[in-house]
PDB file of N, CA, C and O in Angstrom, chain B, residues numbered from 101:
ATOM      1  N   MET B 101       0.962  -0.766  -0.211  1.00  0.00           N
ATOM      2  CA  MET B 101       0.089   0.053  -0.095  1.00  0.00           C
ATOM      3  C   MET B 101       1.033   1.234   0.052  1.00  0.00           C
ATOM      4  O   MET B 101       2.083   1.273   0.693  1.00  0.00           O
ATOM      5  N   LEU B 102       0.395   2.288  -0.742  1.00  0.00           N
ATOM      6  CA  LEU B 102       1.341   3.387  -1.249  1.00  0.00           C
ATOM      7  C   LEU B 102       1.229   4.349   0.690  1.00  0.00           C
ATOM      8  O   LEU B 102       0.254   4.393   1.439  1.00  0.00           O
ATOM      9  N   SER B 103       2.452   4.870   0.869  1.00  0.00           N
ATOM     10  CA  SER B 103       2.260   6.059   1.879  1.00  0.00           C
ATOM     11  C   SER B 103       1.675   7.084   1.469  1.00  0.00           C
ATOM     12  O   SER B 103       1.508   7.146   0.251  1.00  0.00           O
ATOM     13  N   GLY B 104       1.180   8.202   2.303  1.00  0.00           N
ATOM     14  CA  GLY B 104       0.855   9.148   2.034  1.00  0.00           C
ATOM     15  C   GLY B 104       2.060  10.233   1.556  1.00  0.00           C
ATOM     16  O   GLY B 104       1.549  11.260   1.109  1.00  0.00           O
ATOM     17  N   GLU B 105       3.026  10.246   1.546  1.00  0.00           N
ATOM     18  CA  GLU B 105       3.985  10.882   0.924  1.00  0.00           C
ATOM     19  C   GLU B 105       4.308  10.201  -0.459  1.00  0.00           C
ATOM     20  O   GLU B 105       4.388  10.653  -1.601  1.00  0.00           O
ATOM     21  N   ARG B 106       4.433   9.187  -0.028  1.00  0.00           N
ATOM     22  CA  ARG B 106       4.763   8.612  -1.639  1.00  0.00           C
ATOM     23  C   ARG B 106       3.597   8.774  -2.804  1.00  0.00           C
ATOM     24  O   ARG B 106       3.744   8.523  -4.000  1.00  0.00           O
ATOM     25  N   ILE B 107       2.265   9.314  -2.073  1.00  0.00           N
ATOM     26  CA  ILE B 107       1.026   9.196  -3.149  1.00  0.00           C
ATOM     27  C   ILE B 107       1.020  10.789  -3.405  1.00  0.00           C
ATOM     28  O   ILE B 107       0.308  11.190  -4.326  1.00  0.00           O
ATOM     29  N   GLU B 108       1.930  11.937  -2.488  1.00  0.00           N
ATOM     30  CA  GLU B 108       1.702  13.621  -2.993  1.00  0.00           C
ATOM     31  C   GLU B 108       3.127  12.704  -3.790  1.00  0.00           C
ATOM     32  O   GLU B 108       2.762  12.519  -4.951  1.00  0.00           O
ATOM     33  N   ARG B 109       3.858  12.390  -3.690  1.00  0.00           N
ATOM     34  CA  ARG B 109       5.564  12.431  -4.935  1.00  0.00           C
ATOM     35  C   ARG B 109       4.445  12.582  -6.345  1.00  0.00           C
ATOM     36  O   ARG B 109       4.165  13.425  -7.197  1.00  0.00           O
ATOM     37  N   LEU B 110       3.981  10.985  -5.899  1.00  0.00           N
ATOM     38  CA  LEU B 110       3.392  10.748  -7.443  1.00  0.00           C
ATOM     39  C   LEU B 110       2.554  11.762  -8.267  1.00  0.00           C
ATOM     40  O   LEU B 110       2.533  11.884  -9.491  1.00  0.00           O
ATOM     41  N   GLU B 111       1.775  12.558  -7.199  1.00  0.00           N
ATOM     42  CA  GLU B 111       0.707  13.636  -7.331  1.00  0.00           C
ATOM     43  C   GLU B 111       1.721  15.232  -8.363  1.00  0.00           C
ATOM     44  O   GLU B 111       1.538  16.200  -9.101  1.00  0.00           O
ATOM     45  N   ARG B 112       2.264  14.820  -7.985  1.00  0.00           N
ATOM     46  CA  ARG B 112       3.628  15.691  -7.929  1.00  0.00           C
ATOM     47  C   ARG B 112       4.286  15.960  -9.121  1.00  0.00           C
ATOM     48  O   ARG B 112       4.514  16.964  -9.796  1.00  0.00           O
ATOM     49  N   ALA B 113       4.574  14.525  -9.200  1.00  0.00           N
ATOM     50  CA  ALA B 113       5.757  14.067 -10.795  1.00  0.00           C
ATOM     51  C   ALA B 113       4.495  14.776 -10.964  1.00  0.00           C
ATOM     52  O   ALA B 113       4.564  16.004 -10.911  1.00  0.00           O
ATOM     53  N   SER B 114       3.095  14.121 -11.201  1.00  0.00           N
ATOM     54  CA  SER B 114       1.953  13.914 -12.389  1.00  0.00           C
ATOM     55  C   SER B 114       2.454  15.208 -13.371  1.00  0.00           C
ATOM     56  O   SER B 114       2.794  15.287 -14.552  1.00  0.00           O
ATOM     57  N   GLY B 115       2.294  16.375 -12.033  1.00  0.00           N
ATOM     58  CA  GLY B 115       1.814  17.615 -12.557  1.00  0.00           C
ATOM     59  C   GLY B 115       3.271  17.945 -12.898  1.00  0.00           C
ATOM     60  O   GLY B 115       3.366  18.364 -14.052  1.00  0.00           O
ATOM     61  N   TRP B 116       3.870  17.912 -12.558  1.00  0.00           N
ATOM     62  CA  TRP B 116       5.164  18.605 -13.584  1.00  0.00           C
ATOM     63  C   TRP B 116       4.991  18.134 -14.671  1.00  0.00           C
ATOM     64  O   TRP B 116       4.603  18.999 -15.457  1.00  0.00           O
ATOM     65  N   VAL B 117       5.148  16.611 -15.354  1.00  0.00           N
ATOM     66  CA  VAL B 117       4.663  16.769 -16.697  1.00  0.00           C
ATOM     67  C   VAL B 117       3.948  16.926 -17.120  1.00  0.00           C
ATOM     68  O   VAL B 117       3.982  17.301 -18.291  1.00  0.00           O
ATOM     69  N   ALA B 118       2.578  16.707 -16.311  1.00  0.00           N
ATOM     70  CA  ALA B 118       1.698  17.852 -17.616  1.00  0.00           C
ATOM     71  C   ALA B 118       2.640  18.721 -17.703  1.00  0.00           C
ATOM     72  O   ALA B 118       3.515  18.749 -18.569  1.00  0.00           O
ATOM     73  N   LYS B 119       2.495  19.458 -16.813  1.00  0.00           N
ATOM     74  CA  LYS B 119       2.997  21.178 -16.777  1.00  0.00           C
ATOM     75  C   LYS B 119       3.761  21.051 -18.591  1.00  0.00           C
ATOM     76  O   LYS B 119       3.281  21.583 -19.592  1.00  0.00           O
ATOM     77  N   ASN B 120       4.932  20.257 -18.535  1.00  0.00           N
ATOM     78  CA  ASN B 120       6.537  20.579 -19.100  1.00  0.00           C
ATOM     79  C   ASN B 120       5.941  19.255 -20.060  1.00  0.00           C
ATOM     80  O   ASN B 120       6.919  18.542 -20.285  1.00  0.00           O
ATOM     81  N   ARG B 121       4.739  18.680 -20.688  1.00  0.00           N
ATOM     82  CA  ARG B 121       4.462  17.428 -22.002  1.00  0.00           C
ATOM     83  C   ARG B 121       5.105  17.687 -22.970  1.00  0.00           C
ATOM     84  O   ARG B 121       5.903  16.836 -23.361  1.00  0.00           O
ATOM     85  N   SER B 122       4.969  19.035 -23.736  1.00  0.00           N
ATOM     86  CA  SER B 122       5.572  19.538 -24.339  1.00  0.00           C
ATOM     87  C   SER B 122       7.137  19.348 -24.759  1.00  0.00           C
ATOM     88  O   SER B 122       7.730  18.635 -25.568  1.00  0.00           O
ATOM     89  N   GLY B 123       7.454  20.194 -23.946  1.00  0.00           N
ATOM     90  CA  GLY B 123       9.247  19.284 -23.716  1.00  0.00           C
ATOM     91  C   GLY B 123       9.019  18.307 -23.796  1.00  0.00           C
ATOM     92  O   GLY B 123       8.490  17.695 -24.724  1.00  0.00           O
ATOM     93  N   LEU B 124       9.339  18.011 -22.934  1.00  0.00           N
ATOM     94  CA  LEU B 124       9.714  16.434 -22.613  1.00  0.00           C
ATOM     95  C   LEU B 124       9.605  15.348 -24.433  1.00  0.00           C
ATOM     96  O   LEU B 124      10.277  14.519 -25.046  1.00  0.00           O
ATOM     97  N   VAL B 125       7.919  16.328 -24.624  1.00  0.00           N
ATOM     98  CA  VAL B 125       8.027  15.327 -26.534  1.00  0.00           C
ATOM     99  C   VAL B 125       8.623  15.718 -27.105  1.00  0.00           C
ATOM    100  O   VAL B 125       9.048  15.006 -28.014  1.00  0.00           O
ATOM    101  N   SER B 126       9.180  17.361 -26.991  1.00  0.00           N
ATOM    102  CA  SER B 126      10.344  17.551 -27.911  1.00  0.00           C
ATOM    103  C   SER B 126      11.741  16.769 -27.841  1.00  0.00           C
ATOM    104  O   SER B 126      12.527  16.461 -28.737  1.00  0.00           O
ATOM    105  N   ALA B 127      11.762  16.594 -26.688  1.00  0.00           N
ATOM    106  CA  ALA B 127      13.062  16.067 -26.118  1.00  0.00           C
ATOM    107  C   ALA B 127      13.327  14.377 -27.001  1.00  0.00           C
ATOM    108  O   ALA B 127      14.161  14.132 -27.872  1.00  0.00           O
ATOM    109  N   LEU B 128      12.413  13.541 -26.461  1.00  0.00           N
ATOM    110  CA  LEU B 128      12.005  12.111 -27.430  1.00  0.00           C
ATOM    111  C   LEU B 128      12.170  12.426 -28.242  1.00  0.00           C
ATOM    112  O   LEU B 128      13.178  11.879 -28.691  1.00  0.00           O
ATOM    113  N   ILE B 129      11.678  13.243 -29.025  1.00  0.00           N
ATOM    114  CA  ILE B 129      11.741  13.062 -30.155  1.00  0.00           C
ATOM    115  C   ILE B 129      12.810  13.826 -31.118  1.00  0.00           C
ATOM    116  O   ILE B 129      12.900  13.728 -32.342  1.00  0.00           O
ATOM    117  N   LYS B 130      13.994  15.013 -29.778  1.00  0.00           N
ATOM    118  CA  LYS B 130      15.131  15.062 -31.211  1.00  0.00           C
ATOM    119  C   LYS B 130      16.652  14.638 -30.114  1.00  0.00           C
ATOM    120  O   LYS B 130      17.806  15.061 -30.041  1.00  0.00           O
ATOM    121  N   SER B 131      15.777  13.507 -29.346  1.00  0.00           N
ATOM    122  CA  SER B 131      16.896  11.607 -28.798  1.00  0.00           C
ATOM    123  C   SER B 131      16.817  10.868 -29.654  1.00  0.00           C
ATOM    124  O   SER B 131      17.780  10.121 -29.830  1.00  0.00           O
ATOM    125  N   THR B 132      15.744  10.770 -30.471  1.00  0.00           N
ATOM    126  CA  THR B 132      15.278   9.909 -31.344  1.00  0.00           C
ATOM    127  C   THR B 132      15.780  10.295 -33.162  1.00  0.00           C
ATOM    128  O   THR B 132      16.120   9.575 -34.100  1.00  0.00           O
ATOM    129  N   ARG B 133      15.604  11.755 -33.001  1.00  0.00           N
ATOM    130  CA  ARG B 133      16.391  12.136 -34.296  1.00  0.00           C
ATOM    131  C   ARG B 133      17.783  11.704 -34.159  1.00  0.00           C
ATOM    132  O   ARG B 133      18.025  10.743 -34.889  1.00  0.00           O
ATOM    133  N   MET B 134      19.241  12.293 -33.129  1.00  0.00           N
ATOM    134  CA  MET B 134      20.645  12.195 -32.939  1.00  0.00           C
ATOM    135  C   MET B 134      20.659  10.646 -32.696  1.00  0.00           C
ATOM    136  O   MET B 134      21.730  10.186 -33.090  1.00  0.00           O
ATOM    137  N   ARG B 135      19.696   9.542 -32.097  1.00  0.00           N
ATOM    138  CA  ARG B 135      19.569   8.468 -32.468  1.00  0.00           C
ATOM    139  C   ARG B 135      20.378   7.665 -31.311  1.00  0.00           C
ATOM    140  O   ARG B 135      21.120   6.683 -31.303  1.00  0.00           O
ATOM    141  N   LYS B 136      19.757   8.763 -30.123  1.00  0.00           N
ATOM    142  CA  LYS B 136      20.590   8.512 -29.123  1.00  0.00           C
ATOM    143  C   LYS B 136      19.136   8.105 -28.150  1.00  0.00           C
ATOM    144  O   LYS B 136      18.523   8.831 -27.367  1.00  0.00           O
ATOM    145  N   MET B 137      18.706   5.760 -28.787  1.00  0.00           N
ATOM    146  CA  MET B 137      17.663   6.057 -28.429  1.00  0.00           C
ATOM    147  C   MET B 137      17.888   5.174 -26.354  1.00  0.00           C
ATOM    148  O   MET B 137      17.138   4.249 -26.043  1.00  0.00           O
ATOM    149  N   ASP B 138      19.010   5.733 -25.277  1.00  0.00           N
ATOM    150  CA  ASP B 138      18.633   5.819 -24.630  1.00  0.00           C
ATOM    151  C   ASP B 138      17.539   6.995 -24.030  1.00  0.00           C
ATOM    152  O   ASP B 138      16.379   7.260 -23.712  1.00  0.00           O
ATOM    153  N   HIS B 139      18.816   7.414 -24.149  1.00  0.00           N
ATOM    154  CA  HIS B 139      17.677   9.530 -24.117  1.00  0.00           C
ATOM    155  C   HIS B 139      16.341   9.152 -24.346  1.00  0.00           C
ATOM    156  O   HIS B 139      15.483   9.214 -23.465  1.00  0.00           O
ATOM    157  N   ALA B 140      16.112   8.730 -25.587  1.00  0.00           N
ATOM    158  CA  ALA B 140      14.559   8.816 -25.725  1.00  0.00           C
ATOM    159  C   ALA B 140      13.657   8.290 -24.831  1.00  0.00           C
ATOM    160  O   ALA B 140      12.792   8.969 -24.278  1.00  0.00           O
ATOM    161  N   LEU B 141      13.938   6.237 -24.542  1.00  0.00           N
ATOM    162  CA  LEU B 141      13.803   5.405 -24.198  1.00  0.00           C
ATOM    163  C   LEU B 141      13.383   6.211 -22.430  1.00  0.00           C
ATOM    164  O   LEU B 141      12.260   5.977 -21.982  1.00  0.00           O
ATOM    165  N   TYR B 142      14.042   6.812 -21.863  1.00  0.00           N
ATOM    166  CA  TYR B 142      14.259   7.630 -20.706  1.00  0.00           C
ATOM    167  C   TYR B 142      13.077   8.853 -21.083  1.00  0.00           C
ATOM    168  O   TYR B 142      12.836   9.526 -20.082  1.00  0.00           O
ATOM    169  N   PHE B 143      12.467   9.187 -22.034  1.00  0.00           N
ATOM    170  CA  PHE B 143      11.948  10.233 -22.194  1.00  0.00           C
ATOM    171  C   PHE B 143      10.320  10.001 -21.776  1.00  0.00           C
ATOM    172  O   PHE B 143       9.613  10.485 -20.893  1.00  0.00           O
ATOM    173  N   CYS B 144      10.061   8.921 -22.964  1.00  0.00           N
ATOM    174  CA  CYS B 144       9.312   8.091 -23.029  1.00  0.00           C
ATOM    175  C   CYS B 144       8.569   7.600 -22.032  1.00  0.00           C
ATOM    176  O   CYS B 144       7.350   7.712 -21.909  1.00  0.00           O
ATOM    177  N   ALA B 145       9.593   6.856 -21.064  1.00  0.00           N
ATOM    178  CA  ALA B 145       9.287   6.101 -19.747  1.00  0.00           C
ATOM    179  C   ALA B 145       8.674   7.155 -18.460  1.00  0.00           C
ATOM    180  O   ALA B 145       7.935   6.860 -17.521  1.00  0.00           O
ATOM    181  N   VAL B 146       9.362   8.623 -18.865  1.00  0.00           N
ATOM    182  CA  VAL B 146       9.255   9.919 -17.726  1.00  0.00           C
ATOM    183  C   VAL B 146       7.609  10.215 -18.507  1.00  0.00           C
ATOM    184  O   VAL B 146       6.584  10.370 -17.843  1.00  0.00           O
ATOM    185  N   LEU B 147       7.647  10.237 -19.566  1.00  0.00           N
ATOM    186  CA  LEU B 147       5.980  10.556 -19.902  1.00  0.00           C
ATOM    187  C   LEU B 147       5.650   9.744 -19.291  1.00  0.00           C
ATOM    188  O   LEU B 147       5.620   9.935 -18.075  1.00  0.00           O
ATOM    189  N   LEU B 148       5.194   8.293 -19.896  1.00  0.00           N
ATOM    190  CA  LEU B 148       3.981   6.982 -19.306  1.00  0.00           C
ATOM    191  C   LEU B 148       3.788   7.347 -17.293  1.00  0.00           C
ATOM    192  O   LEU B 148       3.078   8.096 -16.622  1.00  0.00           O
ATOM    193  N   LEU B 149       4.850   6.341 -17.002  1.00  0.00           N
ATOM    194  CA  LEU B 149       5.244   6.604 -15.849  1.00  0.00           C
ATOM    195  C   LEU B 149       4.033   8.351 -15.088  1.00  0.00           C
ATOM    196  O   LEU B 149       3.180   8.311 -14.201  1.00  0.00           O
ATOM    197  N   GLY B 150       4.362   9.212 -15.663  1.00  0.00           N
ATOM    198  CA  GLY B 150       4.004  10.958 -15.112  1.00  0.00           C
ATOM    199  C   GLY B 150       2.450  10.598 -15.365  1.00  0.00           C
ATOM    200  O   GLY B 150       1.678  11.205 -14.622  1.00  0.00           O
ATOM    201  N   GLY B 151       2.023   9.949 -16.043  1.00  0.00           N
ATOM    202  CA  GLY B 151       0.517   9.789 -16.641  1.00  0.00           C
ATOM    203  C   GLY B 151      -0.033   9.920 -17.240  1.00  0.00           C
ATOM    204  O   GLY B 151      -1.251   9.932 -17.064  1.00  0.00           O
ATOM    205  N   GLN B 152       0.668  10.135 -18.546  1.00  0.00           N
ATOM    206  CA  GLN B 152       0.489  10.876 -20.501  1.00  0.00           C
ATOM    207  C   GLN B 152      -0.590   9.792 -20.393  1.00  0.00           C
ATOM    208  O   GLN B 152      -0.418   8.863 -19.604  1.00  0.00           O
ATOM    209  N   ASN B 153      -1.717   9.870 -21.163  1.00  0.00           N
ATOM    210  CA  ASN B 153      -2.228   8.869 -22.346  1.00  0.00           C
ATOM    211  C   ASN B 153      -0.937   8.281 -23.301  1.00  0.00           C
ATOM    212  O   ASN B 153       0.053   8.745 -23.867  1.00  0.00           O
ATOM    213  N   LYS B 154      -1.378   7.395 -23.172  1.00  0.00           N
ATOM    214  CA  LYS B 154      -0.315   6.274 -24.475  1.00  0.00           C
ATOM    215  C   LYS B 154      -0.582   6.602 -25.012  1.00  0.00           C
ATOM    216  O   LYS B 154       0.207   6.581 -25.957  1.00  0.00           O
ATOM    217  N   TRP B 155      -2.196   7.511 -25.390  1.00  0.00           N
ATOM    218  CA  TRP B 155      -2.812   7.648 -27.365  1.00  0.00           C
ATOM    219  C   TRP B 155      -2.083   8.222 -27.577  1.00  0.00           C
ATOM    220  O   TRP B 155      -1.570   7.992 -28.672  1.00  0.00           O
ATOM    221  N   TYR B 156      -1.603   9.132 -26.924  1.00  0.00           N
ATOM    222  CA  TYR B 156      -1.159  10.666 -27.024  1.00  0.00           C
ATOM    223  C   TYR B 156       0.331  10.105 -27.342  1.00  0.00           C
ATOM    224  O   TYR B 156       0.115   9.208 -28.157  1.00  0.00           O
ATOM    225  N   VAL B 157       1.164  10.143 -27.211  1.00  0.00           N
ATOM    226  CA  VAL B 157       2.708   9.849 -26.820  1.00  0.00           C
ATOM    227  C   VAL B 157       3.147   8.836 -28.307  1.00  0.00           C
ATOM    228  O   VAL B 157       4.040   9.048 -29.126  1.00  0.00           O
ATOM    229  N   SER B 158       1.997   7.542 -28.240  1.00  0.00           N
ATOM    230  CA  SER B 158       1.807   7.079 -29.562  1.00  0.00           C
ATOM    231  C   SER B 158       1.864   7.791 -30.243  1.00  0.00           C
ATOM    232  O   SER B 158       2.858   8.461 -30.519  1.00  0.00           O
ATOM    233  N   ARG B 159       0.776   7.851 -30.725  1.00  0.00           N
ATOM    234  CA  ARG B 159       0.238   9.664 -32.122  1.00  0.00           C
ATOM    235  C   ARG B 159       1.733  10.348 -31.986  1.00  0.00           C
ATOM    236  O   ARG B 159       2.569   9.989 -32.815  1.00  0.00           O
ATOM    237  N   ARG B 160       2.127  11.350 -30.950  1.00  0.00           N
ATOM    238  CA  ARG B 160       2.975  12.001 -31.373  1.00  0.00           C
ATOM    239  C   ARG B 160       4.840  11.112 -31.961  1.00  0.00           C
ATOM    240  O   ARG B 160       5.815  11.464 -32.627  1.00  0.00           O
ATOM    241  N   VAL B 161       4.486  10.109 -31.333  1.00  0.00           N
ATOM    242  CA  VAL B 161       5.606   8.885 -32.193  1.00  0.00           C
ATOM    243  C   VAL B 161       5.705   8.659 -33.869  1.00  0.00           C
ATOM    244  O   VAL B 161       6.601   8.655 -34.714  1.00  0.00           O
ATOM    245  N   CYS B 162       4.909   8.558 -33.850  1.00  0.00           N
ATOM    246  CA  CYS B 162       3.525   8.607 -35.809  1.00  0.00           C
ATOM    247  C   CYS B 162       3.449   9.460 -36.142  1.00  0.00           C
ATOM    248  O   CYS B 162       3.306   9.443 -37.364  1.00  0.00           O
ATOM    249  N   ILE B 163       3.455  10.212 -35.811  1.00  0.00           N
ATOM    250  CA  ILE B 163       3.955  11.853 -36.513  1.00  0.00           C
ATOM    251  C   ILE B 163       5.813  12.390 -36.829  1.00  0.00           C
ATOM    252  O   ILE B 163       6.316  13.123 -37.681  1.00  0.00           O
ATOM    253  N   MET B 164       6.290  11.738 -35.879  1.00  0.00           N
ATOM    254  CA  MET B 164       7.439  12.025 -35.737  1.00  0.00           C
ATOM    255  C   MET B 164       8.367  11.097 -36.777  1.00  0.00           C
ATOM    256  O   MET B 164       9.448  11.255 -37.346  1.00  0.00           O
ATOM    257  N   SER B 165       7.500  10.196 -36.723  1.00  0.00           N
ATOM    258  CA  SER B 165       8.043   8.709 -38.216  1.00  0.00           C
ATOM    259  C   SER B 165       8.053   9.409 -39.522  1.00  0.00           C
ATOM    260  O   SER B 165       8.994   9.802 -40.211  1.00  0.00           O
ATOM    261  N   CYS B 166       6.433   9.481 -39.733  1.00  0.00           N
ATOM    262  CA  CYS B 166       5.524  10.552 -41.046  1.00  0.00           C
ATOM    263  C   CYS B 166       6.585  11.666 -41.364  1.00  0.00           C
ATOM    264  O   CYS B 166       7.123  11.671 -42.472  1.00  0.00           O
ATOM    265  N   GLU B 167       6.877  12.548 -40.480  1.00  0.00           N
ATOM    266  CA  GLU B 167       8.155  13.584 -40.793  1.00  0.00           C
ATOM    267  C   GLU B 167       9.428  12.950 -40.862  1.00  0.00           C
ATOM    268  O   GLU B 167      10.109  13.249 -41.843  1.00  0.00           O
ATOM    269  N   ASP B 168       9.716  12.460 -40.366  1.00  0.00           N
ATOM    270  CA  ASP B 168      11.081  11.969 -41.118  1.00  0.00           C
ATOM    271  C   ASP B 168      11.546  11.136 -42.593  1.00  0.00           C
ATOM    272  O   ASP B 168      12.549  11.245 -43.298  1.00  0.00           O
ATOM    273  N   GLY B 169      10.486  10.383 -42.678  1.00  0.00           N
ATOM    274  CA  GLY B 169      10.642   9.284 -43.959  1.00  0.00           C
ATOM    275  C   GLY B 169      10.115   8.193 -42.929  1.00  0.00           C
ATOM    276  O   GLY B 169       9.982   7.022 -43.284  1.00  0.00           O
TER     277      GLY B 169
END
């Protein structure tokens, strides 16, 4: 069971991810284009663990792949 302090930290982290969503997606796209897959995986994990919708993240990855051909 989660303690009150841990729940508070998770809510704060989710709020931070929601506030900085566009910057995190931009970092994901840039790291993928520079072929830094560890960085891209990190930013993707931050987005998903921060409570972002899986559909949103996958849509952005599809858009990125279409732009790059």
